[in-house]
DSSP file (Angstrom, degrees, kcal/mol; ACC not computed):
  #  RESIDUE AA STRUCTURE BP1 BP2  ACC     N-H-->O    O-->H-N    N-H-->O    O-->H-N    TCO  KAPPA ALPHA  PHI   PSI    X-CA   Y-CA   Z-CA
    1    1 A X              0   0    0      0, 0.0     2,-0.1     0, 0.0     0, 0.0   0.000 360.0 360.0 360.0 131.0    0.0    0.0    0.0
    2    2 A X        -     0   0    0      1,-0.1     2,-0.1     2,-0.1     5,-0.0  -0.433 360.0-118.4 -74.0 146.9    1.3    3.4   -1.0
    3    3 A X     >  -     0   0    0     -2,-0.1     4,-1.1     1,-0.1     3,-0.3  -0.385  32.2-104.0 -75.3 164.5    1.8    6.1    1.6
    4    4 A X  H  > S+     0   0    0      1,-0.2     4,-0.5     2,-0.2     3,-0.3   0.865 122.8  51.4 -60.0 -35.7   -0.2    9.3    1.1
    5    5 A X  H >4 S+     0   0    0      1,-0.2     3,-0.7     2,-0.2    -1,-0.2   0.835 105.6  55.0 -72.3 -31.1    2.9   11.2   -0.1
    6    6 A X  H 34 S+     0   0    0     -3,-0.3    -1,-0.2     1,-0.2    -2,-0.2   0.720 100.0  62.5 -71.2 -20.5    3.6    8.5   -2.7
    7    7 A X  H 3< S+     0   0    0     -4,-1.1    88,-2.5    -3,-0.3     2,-0.7   0.711  82.1  90.3 -76.4 -20.3    0.1    8.9   -4.1
    8    8 A X  B <<  +a   95   0A   0     -3,-0.7     2,-0.4    -4,-0.5    88,-0.2  -0.693  60.6 180.0 -83.8 116.4    0.8   12.5   -5.1
    9    9 A X        -     0   0    0     86,-3.1    88,-0.3    -2,-0.7     5,-0.1  -0.948  31.9-111.8-122.7 132.4    2.1   12.4   -8.6
   10   10 A X    >>  -     0   0    0     -2,-0.4     3,-1.4    86,-0.1     4,-0.9  -0.345  33.1-118.4 -59.0 144.0    3.2   15.3  -10.8
   11   11 A X  H >> S+     0   0    0      1,-0.3     3,-0.8    86,-0.2     4,-0.6   0.866 112.4  54.0 -54.6 -41.8    0.8   15.8  -13.7
   12   12 A X  H 34 S+     0   0    0      1,-0.2     4,-0.3     2,-0.1    -1,-0.3   0.711 109.9  48.4 -70.4 -17.7    3.5   15.1  -16.4
   13   13 A X  H <> S+     0   0    0     -3,-1.4     4,-1.7     1,-0.1    -1,-0.2   0.582  90.8  84.2 -93.5 -12.1    4.4   11.8  -14.7
   14   14 A X  H <X S+     0   0    0     -4,-0.9     4,-1.7    -3,-0.8    -2,-0.1   0.910  82.6  54.6 -63.4 -47.1    0.8   10.5  -14.4
   15   15 A X  H  X S+     0   0    0     -4,-0.6     4,-0.6     1,-0.2     3,-0.2   0.910 111.4  45.8 -56.5 -42.0    0.3    9.0  -17.9
   16   16 A X  H >4 S+     0   0    0     -4,-0.3     3,-0.9     1,-0.2     4,-0.5   0.884 109.6  55.5 -66.3 -37.5    3.4    6.8  -17.5
   17   17 A X  H 3< S+     0   0    0     -4,-1.7     4,-0.5     1,-0.2     3,-0.3   0.804 105.7  53.3 -63.7 -28.9    2.4    5.8  -14.0
   18   18 A X  H 3X S+     0   0    0     -4,-1.7     4,-2.3    -3,-0.2    -1,-0.2   0.628  84.8  85.6 -83.5 -13.3   -1.0    4.6  -15.3
   19   19 A X  H <X S+     0   0    0     -3,-0.9     4,-2.5    -4,-0.6    -1,-0.2   0.902  88.6  49.8 -57.5 -44.9    0.4    2.3  -18.0
   20   20 A X  H  > S+     0   0    0     -4,-0.5     4,-1.5    -3,-0.3    -1,-0.2   0.895 110.5  51.0 -62.6 -39.0    0.9   -0.7  -15.7
   21   21 A X  H  4>S+     0   0    0     -4,-0.5     5,-2.4     1,-0.2    -1,-0.2   0.896 109.9  50.0 -64.4 -40.1   -2.7   -0.3  -14.5
   22   22 A X  H ><5S+     0   0    0     -4,-2.3     3,-1.9     1,-0.2    -2,-0.2   0.912 106.2  55.6 -64.4 -42.2   -4.0   -0.2  -18.1
   23   23 A X  H 3<5S+     0   0    0     -4,-2.5    -1,-0.2     1,-0.3    -2,-0.2   0.848 105.8  52.4 -59.5 -33.0   -2.0   -3.4  -18.9
   24   24 A X  T 3<5S-     0   0    0     -4,-1.5    -1,-0.3    -5,-0.2    -2,-0.2   0.474 119.0-115.1 -81.5  -1.1   -3.8   -5.1  -16.0
   25   25 A X  T < 5 +     0   0    0     -3,-1.9     2,-0.2     1,-0.2    -3,-0.2   0.696  57.1 162.6  78.4  19.4   -7.1   -4.0  -17.5
   26   26 A X      < -     0   0    0     -5,-2.4     2,-0.5     1,-0.1    -1,-0.2  -0.514  39.5-125.0 -76.0 138.6   -8.0   -1.7  -14.6
   27   27 A X        -     0   0    0     -2,-0.2    27,-2.4    85,-0.1    28,-1.7  -0.733  25.3-144.7 -84.2 124.0  -10.7    0.9  -15.2
   28   28 A X  E     -b   55   0A   0     -2,-0.5    85,-2.1    26,-0.2    86,-1.9  -0.745  11.8-163.6 -95.2 134.2   -9.5    4.4  -14.4
   29   29 A X  E     -bc  56 114A   0     26,-3.0    28,-3.0    -2,-0.4     2,-0.5  -0.951   3.4-156.4-116.4 135.8  -11.8    7.0  -12.8
   30   30 A X  E     +bc  57 115A   0     84,-2.6    86,-2.8    -2,-0.4     2,-0.3  -0.959  16.1 170.9-113.3 127.9  -11.0   10.7  -12.7
   31   31 A X  E     -bc  58 116A   0     26,-2.5    28,-2.8    -2,-0.5     2,-0.3  -0.890   9.5-172.8-124.0 159.8  -12.5   13.0  -10.1
   32   32 A X  E     +b   59   0A   0     84,-0.5     2,-0.3    -2,-0.3    28,-0.2  -0.983  15.6 127.8-151.3 162.9  -11.6   16.6   -9.4
   33   33 A X  E     -b   60   0A   0     26,-2.0    28,-2.0    -2,-0.3    -2,-0.0  -0.946  57.7 -96.1 168.2 176.0  -12.2   19.5   -7.1
   34   34 A X        -     0   0    0     -2,-0.3     3,-0.1    26,-0.2    -1,-0.1   0.881  38.7-166.3 -81.6 -42.7  -10.7   22.2   -4.9
   35   35 A X        +     0   0    0      1,-0.2     2,-0.8     2,-0.1     3,-0.4   0.866  18.1 169.5  55.0  41.6  -11.1   20.2   -1.6
   36   36 A X  S    S+     0   0    0      1,-0.3    -1,-0.2    40,-0.0    -2,-0.1  -0.779  72.1   3.5 -85.6 112.2  -10.5   23.4    0.4
   37   37 A X  S    S-     0   0    0     -2,-0.8    -1,-0.3    -3,-0.1    -2,-0.1   0.962  96.4-123.3  67.7  85.7  -11.4   22.2    3.9
   38   38 A X        +     0   0    0     -3,-0.4     2,-0.3     4,-0.1    -1,-0.1  -0.310  40.4 174.3 -59.0 131.7  -12.2   18.6    3.4
   39   39 A X    >>  -     0   0    0    109,-0.0     4,-1.8     1,-0.0     3,-0.7  -0.813  47.3 -87.7-135.9 176.3  -15.7   17.7    4.6
   40   40 A X  H 3> S+     0   0    0      1,-0.3     4,-2.6    -2,-0.3     5,-0.2   0.835 122.2  58.2 -57.6 -37.3  -18.0   14.7    4.6
   41   41 A X  H 3> S+     0   0    0      1,-0.2     4,-2.1     2,-0.2   103,-0.3   0.887 105.7  50.0 -61.4 -38.8  -19.5   15.6    1.2
   42   42 A X  H <> S+     0   0    0     -3,-0.7     4,-2.6     2,-0.2     5,-0.2   0.935 111.1  48.7 -62.8 -46.5  -16.0   15.4   -0.3
   43   43 A X  H  X S+     0   0    0     -4,-1.8     4,-2.6     1,-0.2     5,-0.2   0.917 112.2  48.0 -61.8 -44.1  -15.4   12.0    1.2
   44   44 A X  H  X S+     0   0    0     -4,-2.6     4,-2.2     2,-0.2    -1,-0.2   0.888 111.4  51.3 -64.7 -39.4  -18.7   10.6    0.0
   45   45 A X  H  X S+     0   0    0     -4,-2.1     4,-2.3    -5,-0.2    -2,-0.2   0.934 113.2  44.3 -61.2 -47.8  -18.1   11.9   -3.5
   46   46 A X  H  X S+     0   0    0     -4,-2.6     4,-2.2     2,-0.2    -2,-0.2   0.882 112.4  51.2 -70.5 -37.7  -14.7   10.3   -3.7
   47   47 A X  H  X S+     0   0    0     -4,-2.6     4,-1.3    -5,-0.2    -1,-0.2   0.918 113.0  46.3 -63.4 -41.6  -15.8    7.0   -2.2
   48   48 A X  H  < S+     0   0    0     -4,-2.2     4,-0.4    -5,-0.2    -2,-0.2   0.883 110.5  53.3 -68.0 -37.5  -18.7    6.9   -4.8
   49   49 A X  H >< S+     0   0    0     -4,-2.3     3,-1.7     1,-0.2     4,-0.2   0.915 105.2  54.8 -61.7 -42.4  -16.3    7.8   -7.6
   50   50 A X  H >< S+     0   0    0     -4,-2.2     3,-1.6     1,-0.3    -1,-0.2   0.834  98.9  61.9 -61.5 -33.5  -14.0    5.0   -6.6
   51   51 A X  T 3< S+     0   0    0     -4,-1.3    -1,-0.3     1,-0.3    -2,-0.2   0.622  91.1  69.6 -68.8 -11.7  -16.9    2.5   -6.9
   52   52 A X  T <  S-     0   0    0     -3,-1.7    -1,-0.3    -4,-0.4     2,-0.2   0.556 115.7 -10.2 -81.9  -8.6  -17.1    3.5  -10.6
   53   53 A X  S <  S-     0   0    0     -3,-1.6   -25,-0.2    -4,-0.2     3,-0.1  -0.832  76.0 -86.8-163.1-160.2  -13.9    1.7  -11.4
   54   54 A X  S    S+     0   0    0    -27,-2.4     2,-0.4     1,-0.3   -26,-0.2   0.616 104.3  34.7-103.0 -17.6  -10.7    0.0  -10.2
   55   55 A X  E     -b   28   0A   0    -28,-1.7   -26,-3.0     2,-0.0     2,-0.6  -0.989  67.0-152.5-145.9 126.4   -8.4    3.0   -9.8
   56   56 A X  E     -b   29   0A   0     -2,-0.4    37,-2.2    35,-0.2    38,-1.9  -0.905   8.7-173.6-110.4 121.8   -9.3    6.6   -8.6
   57   57 A X  E     -bd  30  94A   0    -28,-3.0   -26,-2.5    -2,-0.6     2,-0.5  -0.934   9.4-159.3-106.2 132.0   -7.2    9.6   -9.7
   58   58 A X  E     -bd  31  95A   0     36,-2.7    38,-2.2    -2,-0.5     2,-0.6  -0.962   4.0-154.8-116.5 122.6   -8.2   12.9   -8.0
   59   59 A X  E     -bd  32  96A   0    -28,-2.8   -26,-2.0    -2,-0.5     2,-0.5  -0.856  13.4-158.3 -94.2 119.6   -7.1   16.1   -9.7
   60   60 A X  E     -bd  33  97A   0     36,-3.0    38,-2.1    -2,-0.6   -26,-0.2  -0.859  21.2-113.9-103.2 129.4   -6.9   18.9   -7.1
   61   61 A X  E     - d   0  98A   0    -28,-2.0    38,-0.2    -2,-0.5    22,-0.1  -0.330  31.6-118.6 -60.4 137.3   -7.1   22.5   -8.2
   62   62 A X     >  -     0   0    0     36,-2.7     4,-2.1    38,-0.1     5,-0.2  -0.229  30.7-101.5 -66.6 165.5   -3.9   24.6   -7.8
   63   63 A X  H  > S+     0   0    0      1,-0.2     4,-2.3     2,-0.2     5,-0.2   0.914 122.7  51.5 -56.7 -45.0   -4.0   27.6   -5.5
   64   64 A X  H  > S+     0   0    0      1,-0.2     4,-2.1     2,-0.2    -1,-0.2   0.906 110.0  48.2 -61.5 -42.1   -4.3   30.0   -8.5
   65   65 A X  H  > S+     0   0    0      2,-0.2     4,-2.2     1,-0.2    -1,-0.2   0.853 109.2  53.6 -70.7 -31.8   -7.2   28.1  -10.0
   66   66 A X  H  X>S+     0   0    0     -4,-2.1     4,-3.6     2,-0.2     5,-0.5   0.936 108.9  49.4 -64.2 -44.9   -9.1   28.0   -6.7
   67   67 A X  H  X5S+     0   0    0     -4,-2.3     4,-1.9     1,-0.2    -2,-0.2   0.912 111.6  49.5 -58.7 -42.2   -8.7   31.8   -6.4
   68   68 A X  H  <5S+     0   0    0     -4,-2.1    -1,-0.2    -5,-0.2    -2,-0.2   0.898 119.7  36.9 -63.1 -40.2  -10.0   32.1  -10.0
   69   69 A X  H  <5S+     0   0    0     -4,-2.2    -2,-0.2    -5,-0.1    -1,-0.2   0.886 130.4  26.3 -79.3 -41.2  -13.0   29.9   -9.2
   70   70 A X  H  <5S-     0   0    0     -4,-3.6    -3,-0.2     1,-0.2    -2,-0.2   0.639  98.9-134.5-105.1 -17.5  -13.8   30.9   -5.6
   71   71 A X    ><< -     0   0    0     -4,-1.9     3,-1.2    -5,-0.5    -1,-0.2  -0.364  51.6 -10.5  93.2-174.5  -12.6   34.5   -5.3
   72   72 A X  T 3  S+     0   0    0      1,-0.2     3,-0.1    -2,-0.1    -4,-0.0  -0.208 119.9  37.8 -60.8 148.4  -10.6   36.2   -2.6
   73   73 A X  T 3  S+     0   0    0      1,-0.2     2,-0.4     2,-0.1    -1,-0.2   0.337  94.4 134.7  92.8  -6.6  -10.0   34.5    0.6
   74   74 A X    <   +     0   0    0     -3,-1.2    -1,-0.2    -7,-0.1     2,-0.1  -0.975  36.8  43.8-131.2 149.1   -9.6   31.0   -0.8
   75   75 A X        -     0   0    0     -2,-0.4    -2,-0.1     2,-0.2    -1,-0.1   0.457  56.3-173.1 -80.5 157.5   -8.0   28.6   -0.7
   76   76 A X  S    S+     0   0    0     -2,-0.1     2,-0.4     1,-0.1    -2,-0.1   0.901  77.9  43.3 -76.4 -47.3   -7.7   28.4    3.0
   77   77 A X  S    S-     0   0    0      1,-0.1    -2,-0.2     2,-0.0    -1,-0.1  -0.795  95.6-111.2-100.7 141.8   -5.2   25.5    2.7
   78   78 A X    >>  -     0   0    0     -2,-0.4     4,-2.3     1,-0.1     3,-0.5  -0.297  34.4-103.7 -68.9 159.2   -2.3   25.5    0.2
   79   79 A X  H 3> S+     0   0    0      1,-0.2     4,-2.7     2,-0.2     5,-0.2   0.832 118.7  53.4 -54.7 -40.6   -2.4   23.1   -2.7
   80   80 A X  H 3> S+     0   0    0      2,-0.2     4,-2.2     1,-0.2    -1,-0.2   0.898 110.4  47.5 -65.4 -38.8    0.1   20.7   -1.2
   81   81 A X  H <> S+     0   0    0     -3,-0.5     4,-2.3     2,-0.2    -2,-0.2   0.914 113.0  48.5 -67.0 -42.3   -1.8   20.4    2.0
   82   82 A X  H  X S+     0   0    0     -4,-2.3     4,-2.2     1,-0.2    -2,-0.2   0.907 111.8  49.8 -63.9 -41.2   -5.1   19.8    0.1
   83   83 A X  H  X S+     0   0    0     -4,-2.7     4,-2.5    -5,-0.2    -1,-0.2   0.907 110.8  49.9 -63.1 -41.5   -3.4   17.2   -2.1
   84   84 A X  H  X S+     0   0    0     -4,-2.2     4,-1.3     2,-0.2    -2,-0.2   0.899 109.5  50.6 -66.3 -40.4   -2.0   15.4    1.0
   85   85 A X  H  < S+     0   0    0     -4,-2.3     4,-0.4     2,-0.2     3,-0.3   0.926 113.0  45.6 -62.9 -44.6   -5.4   15.3    2.7
   86   86 A X  H >< S+     0   0    0     -4,-2.2     3,-1.5     1,-0.2     6,-0.2   0.912 110.7  54.0 -64.1 -42.0   -7.1   13.9   -0.3
   87   87 A X  H 3< S+     0   0    0     -4,-2.5    -1,-0.2     1,-0.3    -2,-0.2   0.758  97.2  66.5 -64.6 -24.2   -4.3   11.4   -0.8
   88   88 A X  T 3< S+     0   0    0     -4,-1.3     2,-0.3    -3,-0.3    -1,-0.3   0.670  79.4  99.7 -71.8 -15.6   -4.8   10.2    2.8
   89   89 A X  S X  S-     0   0    0     -3,-1.5     3,-1.5    -4,-0.4    -3,-0.0  -0.550  74.8-137.4 -74.7 133.6   -8.2    8.8    1.9
   90   90 A X  T 3  S+     0   0    0     -2,-0.3    -1,-0.1     1,-0.3    -3,-0.0   0.748 100.3  60.1 -62.6 -25.9   -8.1    5.0    1.4
   91   91 A X  T 3  S+     0   0    0    -48,-0.1     2,-0.4   -36,-0.0    -1,-0.3   0.603  89.6  87.4 -78.8 -10.7  -10.4    5.3   -1.7
   92   92 A X    <   +     0   0    0     -3,-1.5   -35,-0.1    -6,-0.2     3,-0.1  -0.777  46.9 177.1 -97.3 129.4   -7.9    7.5   -3.6
   93   93 A X        +     0   0    0    -37,-2.2     2,-0.3    -2,-0.4   -36,-0.2   0.832  69.5   7.9 -96.1 -41.5   -5.1    5.9   -5.6
   94   94 A X  E     - d   0  57A   0    -38,-1.9   -36,-2.7   -86,-0.0     2,-0.4  -0.991  57.6-161.3-142.4 149.4   -3.4    9.0   -7.0
   95   95 A X  E     +ad   8  58A   0    -88,-2.5   -86,-3.1    -2,-0.3     2,-0.3  -0.991  12.8 175.3-128.0 138.4   -3.6   12.7   -6.7
   96   96 A X  E     - d   0  59A   0    -38,-2.2   -36,-3.0    -2,-0.4     2,-0.3  -0.979  25.5-124.5-138.3 154.0   -2.3   15.3   -9.1
   97   97 A X  E     - d   0  60A   0     -2,-0.3     2,-0.3   -88,-0.3   -86,-0.2  -0.718  26.1-176.3 -95.7 147.6   -2.5   19.1   -9.2
   98   98 A X  E     - d   0  61A   0    -38,-2.1   -36,-2.7    -2,-0.3   -33,-0.2  -0.994  20.5-165.9-142.9 151.2   -4.0   21.0  -12.1
   99   99 A X        +     0   0    0     -2,-0.3   -38,-0.1   -38,-0.2    -1,-0.1   0.400  54.0 108.7-117.1   0.5   -4.3   24.7  -12.8
  100  100 A X  S    S-     0   0    0      2,-0.1   -38,-0.1     1,-0.1    -2,-0.1  -0.272  79.6-112.9 -73.6 165.0   -6.7   24.7  -15.8
  101  101 A X  S    S+     0   0    0    -40,-0.1     2,-0.3   -33,-0.0    -1,-0.1   0.732  98.7   2.7 -70.2 -22.9  -10.3   26.0  -15.4
  102  102 A X  S    S-     0   0    0     25,-0.1     3,-0.3    26,-0.0     4,-0.2  -0.864  81.2-101.9-149.1-177.1  -11.6   22.4  -16.0
  103  103 A X  S  > S+     0   0    0     -2,-0.3     4,-2.4     1,-0.2     5,-0.2   0.098  77.2 115.9-103.9  23.6  -10.1   19.0  -16.6
  104  104 A X  H  > S+     0   0    0      1,-0.2     4,-1.8     2,-0.2    -1,-0.2   0.931  80.3  47.2 -56.4 -46.7  -10.5   18.7  -20.4
  105  105 A X  H  > S+     0   0    0     -3,-0.3     4,-2.2     1,-0.2    -1,-0.2   0.865 110.5  53.0 -66.3 -33.6   -6.8   18.6  -21.0
  106  106 A X  H  > S+     0   0    0      2,-0.2     4,-2.9     1,-0.2     5,-0.5   0.887 104.3  55.9 -66.5 -37.8   -6.4   15.9  -18.2
  107  107 A X  H  X S+     0   0    0     -4,-2.4     4,-1.8     1,-0.2    -2,-0.2   0.919 110.4  45.6 -59.0 -42.0   -9.1   13.8  -19.9
  108  108 A X  H  < S+     0   0    0     -4,-1.8    -2,-0.2    -5,-0.2    -1,-0.2   0.905 115.3  47.8 -64.8 -41.7   -7.0   13.9  -23.1
  109  109 A X  H  < S+     0   0    0     -4,-2.2    -2,-0.2     1,-0.2    -1,-0.2   0.895 126.6  21.7 -70.5 -42.1   -3.8   13.1  -21.2
  110  110 A X  H  < S-     0   0    0     -4,-2.9    -3,-0.2    -5,-0.1    -2,-0.2   0.638  83.4-149.8-107.5 -14.6   -4.9   10.2  -19.1
  111  111 A X     <  -     0   0    0     -4,-1.8   -83,-0.2    -5,-0.5    -4,-0.1   0.918  21.5-164.7  47.4  61.4   -8.0    8.9  -21.0
  112  112 A X        -     0   0    0     -5,-0.1   -83,-0.2     1,-0.1     3,-0.1  -0.271  26.1-130.5 -69.2 163.0   -9.9    7.5  -18.0
  113  113 A X  S    S+     0   0    0    -85,-2.1    25,-2.4     1,-0.2     2,-0.4   0.810  93.4  28.4 -77.0 -32.1  -12.8    5.2  -18.5
  114  114 A X  E     -ce  29 138A   0    -86,-1.9   -84,-2.6    23,-0.2     2,-0.6  -0.987  60.7-157.5-135.8 138.6  -15.0    7.3  -16.2
  115  115 A X  E     -ce  30 139A   0     23,-3.0    25,-2.2    -2,-0.4     2,-0.4  -0.966  23.4-156.2-113.0 111.7  -15.1   11.0  -15.3
  116  116 A X  E     +ce  31 140A   0    -86,-2.8   -84,-0.5    -2,-0.6     2,-0.3  -0.759  14.3 178.4 -96.1 130.6  -16.9   11.4  -11.9
  117  117 A X  E     - e   0 141A   0     23,-2.6    25,-2.9    -2,-0.4   -84,-0.1  -0.923  29.2-105.7-126.5 153.9  -18.6   14.6  -10.9
  118  118 A X  E >   - e   0 142A   0     -2,-0.3     3,-1.7    23,-0.2    25,-0.2  -0.152  38.4 -96.2 -74.6 171.8  -20.5   15.5   -7.8
  119  119 A X  T 3  S+     0   0    0     23,-0.5    27,-0.2    25,-0.5    -1,-0.1   0.434 113.2  80.3 -74.8   1.7  -24.3   15.8   -7.5
  120  120 A X  T 3  S+     0   0    0     25,-0.1    -1,-0.3     2,-0.0     2,-0.3   0.481  95.1  61.2 -80.2  -1.1  -24.1   19.6   -7.9
  121  121 A X    <   -     0   0    0     -3,-1.7     2,-0.3     5,-0.0    -4,-0.0  -0.780  69.0-155.2-114.6 162.5  -23.8   18.7  -11.6
  122  122 A X    >>  -     0   0    0     -2,-0.3     4,-1.1    19,-0.0     3,-1.0  -0.835  41.9 -98.7-123.0 168.8  -26.0   16.9  -14.1
  123  123 A X  T 34 S+     0   0    0     -2,-0.3     3,-0.2     1,-0.3     6,-0.0   0.820 126.3  50.8 -57.3 -29.1  -24.9   15.1  -17.2
  124  124 A X  T 34 S+     0   0    0      1,-0.2    -1,-0.3     5,-0.0     5,-0.1   0.700 110.6  46.8 -82.3 -20.1  -25.8   18.3  -19.1
  125  125 A X  T <4 S+     0   0    0     -3,-1.0     2,-0.3     4,-0.0    -2,-0.2   0.484  74.9 118.6-103.4  -2.9  -23.9   20.7  -16.9
  126  126 A X    ><  -     0   0    0     -4,-1.1     3,-1.9    -3,-0.2     4,-0.2  -0.499  61.6-142.2 -63.4 121.3  -20.6   18.9  -16.7
  127  127 A X  T 3  S+     0   0    0     -2,-0.3     3,-0.3     1,-0.3     4,-0.2   0.810  98.3  46.6 -58.1 -31.0  -18.1   21.4  -18.2
  128  128 A X  T 3> S+     0   0    0      1,-0.2     4,-2.8     2,-0.1    -1,-0.3   0.228  77.1 114.8 -95.1  13.6  -16.1   18.6  -19.9
  129  129 A X  H <> S+     0   0    0     -3,-1.9     4,-2.4     1,-0.2    -1,-0.2   0.864  76.4  46.7 -58.1 -42.3  -19.1   16.7  -21.3
  130  130 A X  H  > S+     0   0    0     -3,-0.3     4,-2.5    -4,-0.2    -1,-0.2   0.909 114.0  47.7 -69.1 -40.7  -18.3   17.2  -25.0
  131  131 A X  H  > S+     0   0    0      2,-0.2     4,-1.9    -4,-0.2    -2,-0.2   0.931 112.7  49.6 -63.1 -44.7  -14.6   16.3  -24.5
  132  132 A X  H  X>S+     0   0    0     -4,-2.8     5,-2.8     1,-0.2     4,-0.9   0.923 110.8  50.1 -59.9 -44.3  -15.6   13.2  -22.5
  133  133 A X  H ><5S+     0   0    0     -4,-2.4     3,-0.9    -5,-0.2    -1,-0.2   0.935 110.3  49.2 -60.3 -46.9  -18.1   12.2  -25.3
  134  134 A X  H 3<5S+     0   0    0     -4,-2.5    -1,-0.2     1,-0.2    -2,-0.2   0.835 115.1  44.9 -62.3 -33.2  -15.5   12.6  -28.0
  135  135 A X  H 3<5S-     0   0    0     -4,-1.9    -1,-0.2    -5,-0.2    -2,-0.2   0.517 113.8-115.0 -89.1  -5.7  -13.0   10.5  -26.1
  136  136 A X  T <<5 +     0   0    0     -3,-0.9     2,-0.5    -4,-0.9    -3,-0.2   0.774  62.8 151.9  75.9  26.0  -15.5    7.8  -25.1
  137  137 A X      < -     0   0    0     -5,-2.8     2,-0.3    -6,-0.2    -1,-0.3  -0.804  42.3-132.3 -92.3 125.3  -15.2    8.6  -21.4
  138  138 A X  E     -e  114   0A   0    -25,-2.4   -23,-3.0    -2,-0.5     2,-0.5  -0.581  14.3-139.8 -76.9 136.2  -18.4    7.9  -19.4
  139  139 A X  E     -e  115   0A   0     -2,-0.3     2,-0.5   -25,-0.2   -23,-0.2  -0.847  18.2-169.8 -96.2 131.3  -19.6   10.6  -17.1
  140  140 A X  E     -e  116   0A   0    -25,-2.2   -23,-2.6    -2,-0.5     2,-0.7  -0.987  15.0-149.7-122.6 126.4  -20.9    9.5  -13.7
  141  141 A X  E     +e  117   0A   0     -2,-0.5     2,-0.3   -25,-0.2   -23,-0.2  -0.863  37.5 167.5 -93.0 117.4  -22.7   11.8  -11.3
  142  142 A X  E     +e  118   0A   0    -25,-2.9   -23,-0.5    -2,-0.7     2,-0.1  -0.811  16.9  52.8-134.3 165.9  -21.8   10.4   -7.9
  143  143 A X  S    S-     0   0    0     -2,-0.3   -98,-0.1   -99,-0.2     2,-0.1  -0.400  81.9 -50.8 102.1-178.0  -21.9   11.2   -4.2
  144  144 A X  S    S-     0   0    0   -103,-0.3   -25,-0.5     1,-0.2    -2,-0.1  -0.372  75.6 -65.5 -88.3 171.6  -24.7   12.2   -1.8
  145  145 A X        -     0   0    0      1,-0.2     2,-1.7    -2,-0.1     3,-0.2  -0.248  64.2 -96.3 -53.9 140.6  -27.1   15.1   -2.3
  146  146 A X  S    S+     0   0    0    -27,-0.2    -1,-0.2     1,-0.2     3,-0.0  -0.433  78.5 129.6 -68.5  87.5  -25.3   18.4   -2.2
  147  147 A X        +     0   0    0     -2,-1.7     2,-0.4    -3,-0.0    -1,-0.2   0.318  55.1  73.4-118.5   2.0  -25.9   19.3    1.4
  148  148 A X        +     0   0    0     -3,-0.2     2,-0.4  -109,-0.1     3,-0.1  -0.954  56.1 175.0-121.0 137.2  -22.3   20.1    2.3
  149  149 A X     >  -     0   0    0     -2,-0.4     4,-2.4     1,-0.1     5,-0.2  -0.969  30.6-153.9-146.2 126.2  -20.5   23.3    1.1
  150  150 A X  H  > S+     0   0    0     -2,-0.4     4,-3.0     1,-0.2     5,-0.2   0.909 102.9  56.4 -60.5 -40.6  -17.1   24.6    1.9
  151  151 A X  H  > S+     0   0    0      1,-0.2     4,-2.1     2,-0.2    -1,-0.2   0.919 110.1  43.5 -58.7 -45.3  -18.4   28.1    1.1
  152  152 A X  H  > S+     0   0    0      2,-0.2     4,-2.3     1,-0.2    -1,-0.2   0.887 112.7  52.6 -68.1 -38.7  -21.2   27.7    3.8
  153  153 A X  H  X S+     0   0    0     -4,-2.4     4,-2.5     2,-0.2    -2,-0.2   0.926 110.8  47.3 -61.4 -45.0  -18.7   26.1    6.2
  154  154 A X  H  X S+     0   0    0     -4,-3.0     4,-2.7     2,-0.2     6,-0.2   0.897 110.0  52.7 -64.1 -40.4  -16.4   29.1    5.8
  155  155 A X  H  X>S+     0   0    0     -4,-2.1     5,-2.3    -5,-0.2     4,-0.8   0.911 110.8  48.1 -61.2 -41.2  -19.2   31.6    6.2
  156  156 A X  H ><5S+     0   0    0     -4,-2.3     3,-0.7     2,-0.2    -2,-0.2   0.938 113.3  46.3 -63.6 -47.8  -20.2   29.9    9.4
  157  157 A X  H 3<5S+     0   0    0     -4,-2.5    -2,-0.2     1,-0.2    -1,-0.2   0.888 115.0  47.0 -62.8 -40.2  -16.6   29.9   10.8
  158  158 A X  H 3<5S-     0   0    0     -4,-2.7    -1,-0.2    -5,-0.2    -2,-0.2   0.589 110.8-123.3 -79.0 -10.0  -16.2   33.5    9.8
  159  159 A X  T <<5 +     0   0    0     -4,-0.8     2,-0.3    -3,-0.7    -3,-0.2   0.740  63.4 139.8  74.6  22.9  -19.5   34.5   11.3
  160  160 A X      < -     0   0    0     -5,-2.3    -1,-0.3    -6,-0.2    -2,-0.1  -0.739  59.8 -97.6 -98.4 149.3  -20.9   35.9    8.1
  161  161 A X        -     0   0    0     -2,-0.3     2,-0.2    -3,-0.1    -1,-0.1  -0.313  39.6-112.7 -64.7 146.6  -24.5   35.4    7.0
  162  162 A X              0   0    0      1,-0.1    -1,-0.1    -7,-0.0   -10,-0.1  -0.515 360.0 360.0 -78.0 146.2  -25.1   32.6    4.5
  163  163 A X              0   0    0     -2,-0.2    -1,-0.1     0, 0.0    -2,-0.1   0.477 360.0 360.0 -76.6 360.0  -26.3   33.6    1.1
């Protein structure tokens, strides 16, 4: 069993790392997110994503991309800490960082069998849906109902009213 730090793989090294898994016929699943302040919803999403295949890769947004997506004040935790927390989960096989606005280029690079997104998406709203379709990657909407939110958790901690 790999340690959590061994699970964190530079993006450019990931395709070569996956070759042995492909030779064994393992189905690769890609999930992604910011994972700023890991909560139960994240864990449920990743566990459900893992059930879609044999190997789960999680792409964690870089600090710059989190700022672009979430605005000032985030991320709370730096990218390496977020990657390490995600890698500590038993359902996760590999973690890589990415700085793009979405994972379209990662879909091209690693060609997973499944692209897992949380229940805050539908098959029609997944940003990478057309790329996934062209590559033959199945989209799976997984996890529990969206009742957990880092944004709401941060608002609570900061004592600001929820939107």
